[in-house]
LOKETOR-218604 format. One line per field, with one value per atom (N, C-alpha, C, O): residue number from 1; atom name; residue in one letter; x, y negated, z negated. Coordinates in steps of 0.1 Angstrom, whole numbers, always signed. Layout:
BEGIN
k <- NUM | ... $
a <- CA | ... $
r <- A | ... $
u <- X | ... $
v <- Y | ... $
w <- Z | ... $
This chain:
BEGIN
k <- 1 | 1 | 1 | 1 | 2 | 2 | 2 | 2 | 3 | 3 | 3 | 3 | 4 | 4 | 4 | 4 | 5 | 5 | 5 | 5 | 6 | 6 | 6 | 6 | 7 | 7 | 7 | 7 | 8 | 8 | 8 | 8 | 9 | 9 | 9 | 9 | 10 | 10 | 10 | 10 | 11 | 11 | 11 | 11 | 12 | 12 | 12 | 12 | 13 | 13 | 13 | 13 | 14 | 14 | 14 | 14 | 15 | 15 | 15 | 15 | 16 | 16 | 16 | 16 | 17 | 17 | 17 | 17 | 18 | 18 | 18 | 18 | 19 | 19 | 19 | 19 | 20 | 20 | 20 | 20 | 21 | 21 | 21 | 21 | 22 | 22 | 22 | 22 | 23 | 23 | 23 | 23 | 24 | 24 | 24 | 24 | 25 | 25 | 25 | 25 | 26 | 26 | 26 | 26 | 27 | 27 | 27 | 27 | 28 | 28 | 28 | 28 | 29 | 29 | 29 | 29 | 30 | 30 | 30 | 30 | 31 | 31 | 31 | 31 | 32 | 32 | 32 | 32 | 33 | 33 | 33 | 33 | 34 | 34 | 34 | 34 | 35 | 35 | 35 | 35 | 36 | 36 | 36 | 36 | 37 | 37 | 37 | 37 | 38 | 38 | 38 | 38 | 39 | 39 | 39 | 39 | 40 | 40 | 40 | 40 | 41 | 41 | 41 | 41 | 42 | 42 | 42 | 42 | 43 | 43 | 43 | 43 | 44 | 44 | 44 | 44 | 45 | 45 | 45 | 45 | 46 | 46 | 46 | 46 | 47 | 47 | 47 | 47 | 48 | 48 | 48 | 48 | 49 | 49 | 49 | 49 | 50 | 50 | 50 | 50 | 51 | 51 | 51 | 51 | 52 | 52 | 52 | 52 | 53 | 53 | 53 | 53 | 54 | 54 | 54 | 54 | 55 | 55 | 55 | 55 | 56 | 56 | 56 | 56 | 57 | 57 | 57 | 57 | 58 | 58 | 58 | 58 | 59 | 59 | 59 | 59 | 60 | 60 | 60 | 60 | 61 | 61 | 61 | 61 | 62 | 62 | 62 | 62 | 63 | 63 | 63 | 63 | 64 | 64 | 64 | 64 | 65 | 65 | 65 | 65 | 66 | 66 | 66 | 66 | 67 | 67 | 67 | 67 | 68 | 68 | 68 | 68 | 69 | 69 | 69 | 69 | 70 | 70 | 70 | 70 | 71 | 71 | 71 | 71 | 72 | 72 | 72 | 72 | 73 | 73 | 73 | 73 | 74 | 74 | 74 | 74 | 75 | 75 | 75 | 75 | 76 | 76 | 76 | 76 | 77 | 77 | 77 | 77 | 78 | 78 | 78 | 78 | 79 | 79 | 79 | 79 | 80 | 80 | 80 | 80 | 81 | 81 | 81 | 81 | 82 | 82 | 82 | 82 | 83 | 83 | 83 | 83 | 84 | 84 | 84 | 84 | 85 | 85 | 85 | 85 | 86 | 86 | 86 | 86 | 87 | 87 | 87 | 87 | 88 | 88 | 88 | 88 | 89 | 89 | 89 | 89 | 90 | 90 | 90 | 90 | 91 | 91 | 91 | 91 | 92 | 92 | 92 | 92 | 93 | 93 | 93 | 93 | 94 | 94 | 94 | 94 | 95 | 95 | 95 | 95 | 96 | 96 | 96 | 96 | 97 | 97 | 97 | 97 | 98 | 98 | 98 | 98 | 99 | 99 | 99 | 99 | 100 | 100 | 100 | 100 | 101 | 101 | 101 | 101 | 102 | 102 | 102 | 102 | 103 | 103 | 103 | 103 | 104 | 104 | 104 | 104 | 105 | 105 | 105 | 105 | 106 | 106 | 106 | 106 | 107 | 107 | 107 | 107 | 108 | 108 | 108 | 108 | 109 | 109 | 109 | 109 | 110 | 110 | 110 | 110 | 111 | 111 | 111 | 111 | 112 | 112 | 112 | 112 | 113 | 113 | 113 | 113 | 114 | 114 | 114 | 114 | 115 | 115 | 115 | 115 | 116 | 116 | 116 | 116 | 117 | 117 | 117 | 117 | 118 | 118 | 118 | 118 | 119 | 119 | 119 | 119 | 120 | 120 | 120 | 120 | 121 | 121 | 121 | 121 | 122 | 122 | 122 | 122 | 123 | 123 | 123 | 123 | 124 | 124 | 124 | 124 | 125 | 125 | 125 | 125 | 126 | 126 | 126 | 126 | 127 | 127 | 127 | 127 | 128 | 128 | 128 | 128 | 129 | 129 | 129 | 129 | 130 | 130 | 130 | 130 | 131 | 131 | 131 | 131 | 132 | 132 | 132 | 132 | 133 | 133 | 133 | 133 | 134 | 134 | 134 | 134 | 135 | 135 | 135 | 135 | 136 | 136 | 136 | 136 | 137 | 137 | 137 | 137 | 138 | 138 | 138 | 138 | 139 | 139 | 139 | 139 | 140 | 140 | 140 | 140 | 141 | 141 | 141 | 141 | 142 | 142 | 142 | 142 | 143 | 143 | 143 | 143 $
a <- N | CA | C | O | N | CA | C | O | N | CA | C | O | N | CA | C | O | N | CA | C | O | N | CA | C | O | N | CA | C | O | N | CA | C | O | N | CA | C | O | N | CA | C | O | N | CA | C | O | N | CA | C | O | N | CA | C | O | N | CA | C | O | N | CA | C | O | N | CA | C | O | N | CA | C | O | N | CA | C | O | N | CA | C | O | N | CA | C | O | N | CA | C | O | N | CA | C | O | N | CA | C | O | N | CA | C | O | N | CA | C | O | N | CA | C | O | N | CA | C | O | N | CA | C | O | N | CA | C | O | N | CA | C | O | N | CA | C | O | N | CA | C | O | N | CA | C | O | N | CA | C | O | N | CA | C | O | N | CA | C | O | N | CA | C | O | N | CA | C | O | N | CA | C | O | N | CA | C | O | N | CA | C | O | N | CA | C | O | N | CA | C | O | N | CA | C | O | N | CA | C | O | N | CA | C | O | N | CA | C | O | N | CA | C | O | N | CA | C | O | N | CA | C | O | N | CA | C | O | N | CA | C | O | N | CA | C | O | N | CA | C | O | N | CA | C | O | N | CA | C | O | N | CA | C | O | N | CA | C | O | N | CA | C | O | N | CA | C | O | N | CA | C | O | N | CA | C | O | N | CA | C | O | N | CA | C | O | N | CA | C | O | N | CA | C | O | N | CA | C | O | N | CA | C | O | N | CA | C | O | N | CA | C | O | N | CA | C | O | N | CA | C | O | N | CA | C | O | N | CA | C | O | N | CA | C | O | N | CA | C | O | N | CA | C | O | N | CA | C | O | N | CA | C | O | N | CA | C | O | N | CA | C | O | N | CA | C | O | N | CA | C | O | N | CA | C | O | N | CA | C | O | N | CA | C | O | N | CA | C | O | N | CA | C | O | N | CA | C | O | N | CA | C | O | N | CA | C | O | N | CA | C | O | N | CA | C | O | N | CA | C | O | N | CA | C | O | N | CA | C | O | N | CA | C | O | N | CA | C | O | N | CA | C | O | N | CA | C | O | N | CA | C | O | N | CA | C | O | N | CA | C | O | N | CA | C | O | N | CA | C | O | N | CA | C | O | N | CA | C | O | N | CA | C | O | N | CA | C | O | N | CA | C | O | N | CA | C | O | N | CA | C | O | N | CA | C | O | N | CA | C | O | N | CA | C | O | N | CA | C | O | N | CA | C | O | N | CA | C | O | N | CA | C | O | N | CA | C | O | N | CA | C | O | N | CA | C | O | N | CA | C | O | N | CA | C | O | N | CA | C | O | N | CA | C | O | N | CA | C | O | N | CA | C | O | N | CA | C | O | N | CA | C | O | N | CA | C | O | N | CA | C | O | N | CA | C | O | N | CA | C | O | N | CA | C | O | N | CA | C | O | N | CA | C | O | N | CA | C | O | N | CA | C | O | N | CA | C | O | N | CA | C | O | N | CA | C | O | N | CA | C | O $
r <- X | X | X | X | X | X | X | X | X | X | X | X | X | X | X | X | X | X | X | X | X | X | X | X | X | X | X | X | X | X | X | X | X | X | X | X | X | X | X | X | X | X | X | X | X | X | X | X | X | X | X | X | X | X | X | X | X | X | X | X | X | X | X | X | X | X | X | X | X | X | X | X | X | X | X | X | X | X | X | X | X | X | X | X | X | X | X | X | X | X | X | X | X | X | X | X | X | X | X | X | X | X | X | X | X | X | X | X | X | X | X | X | X | X | X | X | X | X | X | X | X | X | X | X | X | X | X | X | X | X | X | X | X | X | X | X | X | X | X | X | X | X | X | X | X | X | X | X | X | X | X | X | X | X | X | X | X | X | X | X | X | X | X | X | X | X | X | X | X | X | X | X | X | X | X | X | X | X | X | X | X | X | X | X | X | X | X | X | X | X | X | X | X | X | X | X | X | X | X | X | X | X | X | X | X | X | X | X | X | X | X | X | X | X | X | X | X | X | X | X | X | X | X | X | X | X | X | X | X | X | X | X | X | X | X | X | X | X | X | X | X | X | X | X | X | X | X | X | X | X | X | X | X | X | X | X | X | X | X | X | X | X | X | X | X | X | X | X | X | X | X | X | X | X | X | X | X | X | X | X | X | X | X | X | X | X | X | X | X | X | X | X | X | X | X | X | X | X | X | X | X | X | X | X | X | X | X | X | X | X | X | X | X | X | X | X | X | X | X | X | X | X | X | X | X | X | X | X | X | X | X | X | X | X | X | X | X | X | X | X | X | X | X | X | X | X | X | X | X | X | X | X | X | X | X | X | X | X | X | X | X | X | X | X | X | X | X | X | X | X | X | X | X | X | X | X | X | X | X | X | X | X | X | X | X | X | X | X | X | X | X | X | X | X | X | X | X | X | X | X | X | X | X | X | X | X | X | X | X | X | X | X | X | X | X | X | X | X | X | X | X | X | X | X | X | X | X | X | X | X | X | X | X | X | X | X | X | X | X | X | X | X | X | X | X | X | X | X | X | X | X | X | X | X | X | X | X | X | X | X | X | X | X | X | X | X | X | X | X | X | X | X | X | X | X | X | X | X | X | X | X | X | X | X | X | X | X | X | X | X | X | X | X | X | X | X | X | X | X | X | X | X | X | X | X | X | X | X | X | X | X | X | X | X | X | X | X | X | X | X | X | X | X | X | X | X | X | X | X | X | X | X | X | X | X | X | X | X | X | X | X | X | X | X | X | X | X | X | X | X | X | X | X | X | X | X | X | X | X | X | X | X | X | X | X | X | X | X | X | X | X | X $
u <- -1167 | -1154 | -1143 | -1144 | -1133 | -1122 | -1110 | -1108 | -1102 | -1090 | -1079 | -1078 | -1072 | -1061 | -1049 | -1049 | -1039 | -1026 | -1017 | -1015 | -1012 | -1003 | -990 | -991 | -979 | -967 | -968 | -961 | -976 | -976 | -989 | -989 | -1000 | -1012 | -1022 | -1020 | -1034 | -1044 | -1055 | -1059 | -1060 | -1071 | -1083 | -1082 | -1094 | -1107 | -1113 | -1117 | -1113 | -1118 | -1130 | -1129 | -1141 | -1152 | -1148 | -1139 | -1155 | -1151 | -1152 | -1143 | -1161 | -1162 | -1150 | -1148 | -1142 | -1131 | -1118 | -1107 | -1118 | -1105 | -1096 | -1084 | -1102 | -1094 | -1088 | -1076 | -1095 | -1090 | -1079 | -1068 | -1081 | -1071 | -1058 | -1047 | -1060 | -1048 | -1040 | -1028 | -1046 | -1039 | -1032 | -1020 | -1039 | -1033 | -1021 | -1011 | -1023 | -1012 | -1000 | -988 | -1003 | -992 | -984 | -972 | -992 | -985 | -980 | -971 | -986 | -983 | -977 | -970 | -979 | -975 | -963 | -953 | -965 | -955 | -949 | -940 | -955 | -950 | -955 | -964 | -949 | -953 | -941 | -932 | -940 | -928 | -927 | -938 | -915 | -913 | -918 | -918 | -922 | -927 | -920 | -920 | -913 | -906 | -896 | -887 | -897 | -887 | -891 | -882 | -903 | -907 | -900 | -899 | -896 | -890 | -900 | -912 | -896 | -905 | -909 | -901 | -921 | -926 | -923 | -928 | -914 | -911 | -923 | -931 | -922 | -933 | -932 | -921 | -944 | -944 | -943 | -937 | -950 | -950 | -946 | -954 | -933 | -928 | -934 | -937 | -936 | -942 | -936 | -944 | -923 | -918 | -923 | -924 | -927 | -933 | -947 | -950 | -955 | -969 | -972 | -983 | -964 | -966 | -963 | -953 | -973 | -971 | -967 | -967 | -962 | -957 | -946 | -947 | -935 | -924 | -928 | -923 | -936 | -941 | -948 | -946 | -957 | -964 | -955 | -956 | -945 | -936 | -926 | -922 | -923 | -913 | -920 | -914 | -933 | -941 | -939 | -938 | -937 | -935 | -948 | -959 | -947 | -959 | -964 | -956 | -976 | -982 | -990 | -996 | -991 | -998 | -989 | -979 | -992 | -983 | -989 | -987 | -997 | -1003 | -992 | -995 | -981 | -970 | -966 | -965 | -963 | -958 | -969 | -967 | -982 | -993 | -995 | -997 | -993 | -995 | -984 | -986 | -971 | -960 | -963 | -961 | -967 | -970 | -981 | -980 | -992 | -1003 | -998 | -1001 | -990 | -985 | -976 | -976 | -967 | -958 | -965 | -961 | -976 | -984 | -990 | -991 | -995 | -1001 | -990 | -993 | -978 | -967 | -963 | -961 | -962 | -958 | -969 | -967 | -981 | -993 | -997 | -1006 | -992 | -996 | -993 | -983 | -1000 | -998 | -985 | -978 | -981 | -969 | -961 | -961 | -952 | -944 | -933 | -929 | -928 | -917 | -904 | -904 | -894 | -882 | -876 | -873 | -874 | -868 | -876 | -870 | -889 | -898 | -897 | -896 | -897 | -896 | -883 | -882 | -872 | -859 | -858 | -853 | -863 | -864 | -872 | -867 | -883 | -891 | -885 | -886 | -878 | -870 | -859 | -857 | -853 | -842 | -848 | -842 | -859 | -866 | -870 | -868 | -875 | -879 | -867 | -868 | -856 | -844 | -839 | -835 | -839 | -836 | -845 | -840 | -858 | -868 | -865 | -865 | -862 | -859 | -846 | -845 | -836 | -824 | -826 | -820 | -835 | -839 | -846 | -843 | -855 | -863 | -853 | -855 | -844 | -834 | -826 | -823 | -822 | -814 | -822 | -817 | -835 | -844 | -846 | -846 | -847 | -849 | -836 | -837 | -824 | -812 | -810 | -804 | -817 | -816 | -826 | -827 | -835 | -845 | -859 | -867 | -862 | -876 | -885 | -881 | -897 | -906 | -913 | -916 | -915 | -922 | -937 | -940 | -946 | -960 | -965 | -957 | -977 | -982 | -982 | -981 | -982 | -982 | -995 | -1005 | -994 | -1006 | -1018 | -1016 | -1029 | -1042 | -1043 | -1037 | -1052 | -1055 | -1060 | -1056 | -1068 | -1073 | -1062 | -1063 | -1052 | -1041 | -1032 | -1027 | -1030 | -1022 | -1028 | -1022 | -1042 | -1049 | -1049 | -1047 | -1050 | -1050 | -1036 | -1035 | -1025 | -1012 | -1010 | -1004 | -1015 | -1014 | -1022 | -1017 | -1033 | -1041 | -1034 | -1033 | -1028 | -1020 | -1008 | -1005 | -1001 | -990 | -994 | -988 | -1006 | -1010 | -1014 | -1012 | -1020 | -1023 | -1010 | -1009 | -1001 | -988 | -980 | -973 | -981 | -974 | -980 | -973 | -992 | -998 | -995 | -1000 | -986 | -983 | -979 | -984 | -970 | -965 | -973 | -971 | -982 | -990 | -1003 | -1009 | -1007 | -1020 | -1018 | -1008 | -1027 | -1027 | -1027 | -1035 | -1020 | -1019 | -1032 | -1034 | -1042 | -1054 | -1063 | -1070 | -1062 | -1069 | -1063 | -1071 | -1050 | -1043 | -1048 | -1051 | -1048 | -1053 | -1067 | -1072 $
v <- -328 | -325 | -330 | -342 | -322 | -326 | -329 | -322 | -339 | -342 | -331 | -327 | -327 | -317 | -324 | -330 | -324 | -331 | -321 | -310 | -326 | -318 | -327 | -339 | -322 | -330 | -344 | -353 | -346 | -359 | -367 | -379 | -361 | -368 | -361 | -350 | -368 | -363 | -358 | -365 | -346 | -340 | -338 | -332 | -342 | -339 | -327 | -327 | -316 | -303 | -299 | -300 | -295 | -290 | -279 | -271 | -278 | -267 | -253 | -245 | -251 | -237 | -233 | -221 | -243 | -240 | -241 | -240 | -243 | -244 | -231 | -233 | -220 | -207 | -206 | -203 | -210 | -209 | -220 | -217 | -232 | -242 | -238 | -241 | -233 | -229 | -219 | -220 | -209 | -199 | -205 | -202 | -213 | -220 | -228 | -228 | -236 | -244 | -236 | -239 | -224 | -216 | -209 | -208 | -204 | -197 | -206 | -201 | -217 | -225 | -239 | -244 | -245 | -259 | -260 | -265 | -255 | -259 | -247 | -249 | -235 | -224 | -225 | -232 | -217 | -217 | -218 | -210 | -228 | -230 | -218 | -212 | -215 | -205 | -209 | -221 | -200 | -203 | -193 | -181 | -198 | -190 | -182 | -187 | -168 | -159 | -156 | -150 | -159 | -156 | -165 | -177 | -159 | -167 | -174 | -170 | -185 | -192 | -184 | -176 | -186 | -179 | -188 | -199 | -184 | -191 | -191 | -183 | -201 | -201 | -188 | -184 | -182 | -170 | -174 | -167 | -185 | -189 | -204 | -213 | -207 | -221 | -229 | -223 | -242 | -250 | -250 | -250 | -249 | -247 | -235 | -235 | -225 | -213 | -215 | -211 | -222 | -224 | -238 | -240 | -248 | -261 | -262 | -258 | -268 | -269 | -282 | -285 | -291 | -305 | -304 | -310 | -297 | -296 | -289 | -293 | -280 | -273 | -283 | -283 | -291 | -300 | -311 | -315 | -316 | -326 | -321 | -329 | -308 | -302 | -296 | -290 | -298 | -292 | -277 | -272 | -270 | -256 | -248 | -254 | -235 | -227 | -227 | -225 | -229 | -230 | -218 | -217 | -209 | -196 | -185 | -187 | -173 | -161 | -153 | -141 | -159 | -151 | -143 | -132 | -150 | -143 | -130 | -120 | -131 | -119 | -108 | -96 | -113 | -103 | -96 | -84 | -104 | -98 | -88 | -77 | -91 | -82 | -69 | -58 | -70 | -58 | -50 | -37 | -56 | -49 | -41 | -30 | -48 | -42 | -31 | -20 | -32 | -22 | -10 | +2 | -12 | -1 | +7 | +19 | +0 | +7 | +15 | +26 | +9 | +16 | +29 | +40 | +28 | +39 | +49 | +61 | +45 | +54 | +59 | +67 | +53 | +57 | +46 | +39 | +46 | +36 | +38 | +28 | +50 | +52 | +63 | +75 | +58 | +68 | +73 | +67 | +85 | +91 | +83 | +75 | +84 | +76 | +77 | +66 | +89 | +90 | +84 | +78 | +85 | +79 | +64 | +57 | +59 | +44 | +39 | +29 | +46 | +41 | +41 | +32 | +52 | +53 | +41 | +36 | +38 | +27 | +14 | +5 | +12 | +0 | -2 | -13 | +9 | +8 | +4 | -4 | +10 | +6 | -9 | -16 | -13 | -27 | -36 | -47 | -32 | -40 | -41 | -52 | -30 | -31 | -40 | -47 | -39 | -48 | -62 | -71 | -66 | -79 | -84 | -96 | -76 | -80 | -83 | -92 | -75 | -78 | -91 | -99 | -94 | -107 | -118 | -128 | -117 | -128 | -131 | -142 | -120 | -121 | -128 | -137 | -125 | -131 | -146 | -154 | -149 | -163 | -171 | -182 | -165 | -172 | -174 | -184 | -166 | -167 | -177 | -179 | -182 | -192 | -188 | -195 | -176 | -171 | -180 | -184 | -183 | -191 | -183 | -171 | -190 | -184 | -186 | -193 | -180 | -181 | -196 | -205 | -198 | -211 | -219 | -214 | -232 | -242 | -240 | -234 | -244 | -242 | -250 | -260 | -245 | -252 | -265 | -269 | -273 | -287 | -287 | -295 | -276 | -275 | -274 | -281 | -266 | -264 | -276 | -279 | -283 | -295 | -306 | -313 | -307 | -318 | -314 | -323 | -302 | -298 | -301 | -306 | -298 | -301 | -316 | -320 | -324 | -338 | -343 | -352 | -338 | -341 | -338 | -346 | -326 | -322 | -331 | -334 | -335 | -344 | -357 | -363 | -363 | -376 | -375 | -384 | -364 | -362 | -361 | -367 | -354 | -352 | -365 | -367 | -374 | -386 | -396 | -405 | -393 | -401 | -396 | -402 | -387 | -381 | -391 | -391 | -400 | -410 | -422 | -431 | -424 | -437 | -436 | -447 | -424 | -423 | -417 | -411 | -420 | -413 | -398 | -393 | -391 | -376 | -369 | -361 | -372 | -364 | -368 | -360 | -381 | -385 | -378 | -373 | -376 | -370 | -355 | -350 | -348 | -334 | -333 | -322 $
w <- -1164 | -1158 | -1167 | -1172 | -1169 | -1178 | -1169 | -1159 | -1173 | -1165 | -1168 | -1180 | -1158 | -1160 | -1155 | -1144 | -1163 | -1160 | -1152 | -1156 | -1141 | -1133 | -1132 | -1137 | -1127 | -1127 | -1121 | -1126 | -1111 | -1104 | -1105 | -1102 | -1110 | -1110 | -1119 | -1124 | -1122 | -1130 | -1120 | -1111 | -1122 | -1114 | -1123 | -1133 | -1118 | -1125 | -1119 | -1107 | -1127 | -1122 | -1131 | -1143 | -1124 | -1132 | -1141 | -1138 | -1153 | -1162 | -1156 | -1160 | -1148 | -1142 | -1133 | -1131 | -1129 | -1120 | -1127 | -1121 | -1140 | -1148 | -1146 | -1144 | -1147 | -1145 | -1132 | -1130 | -1121 | -1108 | -1106 | -1101 | -1111 | -1110 | -1118 | -1113 | -1130 | -1138 | -1130 | -1130 | -1124 | -1117 | -1105 | -1102 | -1098 | -1086 | -1090 | -1084 | -1101 | -1106 | -1110 | -1107 | -1117 | -1122 | -1110 | -1110 | -1100 | -1089 | -1077 | -1070 | -1075 | -1064 | -1066 | -1058 | -1078 | -1080 | -1090 | -1087 | -1102 | -1113 | -1120 | -1127 | -1118 | -1126 | -1141 | -1143 | -1150 | -1164 | -1172 | -1171 | -1181 | -1190 | -1200 | -1204 | -1204 | -1214 | -1228 | -1231 | -1236 | -1250 | -1259 | -1257 | -1269 | -1279 | -1272 | -1265 | -1273 | -1266 | -1252 | -1244 | -1248 | -1234 | -1224 | -1226 | -1214 | -1203 | -1195 | -1194 | -1188 | -1180 | -1168 | -1163 | -1163 | -1151 | -1139 | -1138 | -1130 | -1118 | -1109 | -1110 | -1100 | -1089 | -1081 | -1077 | -1079 | -1071 | -1056 | -1048 | -1052 | -1039 | -1039 | -1041 | -1036 | -1037 | -1026 | -1015 | -1028 | -1018 | -1004 | -994 | -1002 | -988 | -981 | -968 | -988 | -982 | -976 | -965 | -984 | -980 | -975 | -969 | -977 | -973 | -958 | -953 | -950 | -936 | -931 | -919 | -940 | -936 | -926 | -915 | -929 | -920 | -907 | -896 | -908 | -896 | -886 | -874 | -892 | -884 | -878 | -866 | -886 | -881 | -871 | -862 | -871 | -862 | -850 | -841 | -849 | -838 | -837 | -825 | -848 | -848 | -849 | -851 | -847 | -849 | -863 | -872 | -865 | -879 | -882 | -892 | -873 | -875 | -871 | -864 | -876 | -873 | -862 | -862 | -852 | -842 | -833 | -829 | -831 | -823 | -829 | -823 | -842 | -849 | -850 | -849 | -853 | -853 | -840 | -839 | -829 | -816 | -813 | -807 | -817 | -815 | -823 | -818 | -836 | -844 | -837 | -837 | -833 | -826 | -814 | -812 | -806 | -793 | -797 | -790 | -807 | -811 | -816 | -813 | -823 | -828 | -817 | -818 | -807 | -795 | -788 | -784 | -786 | -779 | -787 | -781 | -800 | -809 | -809 | -809 | -809 | -809 | -823 | -823 | -834 | -847 | -857 | -855 | -868 | -878 | -886 | -888 | -889 | -897 | -890 | -894 | -880 | -873 | -882 | -892 | -879 | -886 | -883 | -873 | -890 | -889 | -875 | -869 | -869 | -856 | -845 | -836 | -846 | -836 | -836 | -826 | -849 | -850 | -845 | -838 | -848 | -844 | -828 | -822 | -822 | -808 | -802 | -792 | -807 | -802 | -804 | -796 | -816 | -818 | -808 | -803 | -804 | -794 | -780 | -773 | -777 | -764 | -765 | -755 | -776 | -777 | -776 | -770 | -782 | -781 | -766 | -762 | -759 | -745 | -737 | -728 | -740 | -733 | -736 | -727 | -748 | -752 | -746 | -742 | -744 | -738 | -723 | -717 | -717 | -703 | -702 | -693 | -711 | -711 | -713 | -706 | -722 | -724 | -712 | -708 | -705 | -693 | -682 | -675 | -681 | -671 | -674 | -665 | -687 | -691 | -688 | -683 | -690 | -687 | -672 | -668 | -664 | -649 | -644 | -632 | -653 | -649 | -647 | -642 | -652 | -651 | -660 | -671 | -655 | -662 | -673 | -671 | -684 | -695 | -692 | -683 | -700 | -697 | -697 | -700 | -693 | -691 | -703 | -715 | -702 | -713 | -721 | -717 | -734 | -743 | -738 | -730 | -741 | -736 | -742 | -752 | -737 | -741 | -756 | -764 | -759 | -772 | -783 | -793 | -780 | -790 | -790 | -801 | -779 | -779 | -787 | -795 | -786 | -793 | -808 | -817 | -812 | -826 | -832 | -843 | -824 | -829 | -831 | -841 | -822 | -823 | -836 | -843 | -838 | -850 | -863 | -872 | -863 | -875 | -877 | -889 | -867 | -868 | -874 | -883 | -869 | -874 | -888 | -896 | -893 | -907 | -915 | -926 | -910 | -918 | -919 | -929 | -909 | -910 | -921 | -925 | -925 | -936 | -950 | -959 | -951 | -964 | -974 | -986 | -971 | -981 | -981 | -990 | -972 | -971 | -979 | -981 | -983 | -990 | -1004 | -1006 | -1013 | -1026 | -1024 | -1015 | -1032 | -1030 | -1029 | -1020 | -1038 | -1038 | -1026 | -1020 | -1021 | -1009 | -997 | -988 | -997 | -986 | -985 | -974 | -997 | -997 | -993 | -992 $
């Protein structure tokens, strides 16, 4: 195993994983500096996009199940994968009307669906406890 230097620490990576680590480092951690006339390669996916620290600390959704569910439901309502423009606009208008009704009902005190299950509440608590240790542990141990 050879040590690989990254901006904040040294990582010992087996030789067979150097290509994978280099790509990960280039796209997710540090980017690639410019050489000669070549411009630097900026991060393709900056840490705030993929890092879940703030999500865990704010007790926010850390998965996209809600948006996936909406897309699946909308596809069922439309009845096809790639609707034409006018069909899509019509369905979006219906969806907007439905959402306005839901917002009005919520403003009048209608209850939202049941609270999350015990399983998801415990998982969220575990994620929060891990996230609070971010500054208390060495970075590689934390990861």
